[in-house]
N, C-alpha and C positions, 0 to 999 in steps of 0.2 A: 598518394596522393590526399584522396578523400579518405575520412574513419568513417566506422558504423556507426550507424545511429546512438548504439548503447557507449561508444568514446563520448559522439560527439554529446551528449547526453551529459555523462556523467564530467566531460570539460565545465559546459555548459552551467551546471549545477554549481561547483566548484568555484566559479567566478560569480555568479551571483552568491553564492554562500559571501565571498571574501568582500564583494561591493557593500551587503547587507550588513555587516559585523561593520564597515566605512560609516554608510549613513549611522547606524546605530549609536558610533560613539560622537558623529559628531552632532548628533543632536542630543546626546547627553552632556557633552561637553558646552556645545551652547544655549543648551534650557529649551533643546523645541522639542518637547517630549513627543508629537507626531511623528516625526523623522525618525526619530527613535524606536515608536510603535511599526513603524514602515520595514522599516530596519530587522526588525521584530518577524513580521510577517513574512518578509522576500526573503529570507533565512528559511522558515520553516517552511517555506513552500517551496524552494528550493532542493530542501531534504526529502521531501515527498516526492518529488518530481526524480531525484536519483533513485529511490528507494520504486518506485515503479517501474524504471528503466532496468537497474537490474534485476527483477522478477521477469518482466519481459523476455528479457538475456538469457535468464536461468529456466525460461519453460520450454521458449526458442519454441517450432515447430508439433508439437505437443497437440495432438489431439483429443478433444476433449473424453472422447470415448476410451480411451485409454484410461480415463482416474476414475472416470463414473461409476458407480457401484450398481448393480441391476438385479443384486438379489436381496433384497428389501422386503420384507414379509409385508401381504395387503391384509388390509383391516374391512372388516363390513361397519355399517354407518351403526349396527345394533350390537356390536361385540364388547363385552361390557371391559370398564378402563383395569378394573384386576388383570384382567383374560392377555389385555393389549401391553400391559407395565412388564407382565409377569415374561413374554414375547421376546420384547423389545431389552428386558435384561440381560438376556443369553444371547440374543446375536451382536454382530461387530458394527451393524449397517444402524449408527442410529444418528 
């Protein structure tokens, strides 16, 4: 009966985008620029919300420790810039 949070957000975003298009069209055809701008804002906000839901769904229960790099080089405050640049140029953890 109930949908997942991801599915519900996706559906809500699509409905929001459809209503935003209606607002924008009504605003443009009636000469109400503010309503058209509100429609555009709602459309882009709904798009971003759908993207956030997609990313959260994709990463799922991933723990930050599995994607965090621990092997980055350490530097002292007195290291020369050329030395640091040379080390960083030959590492993957930039």
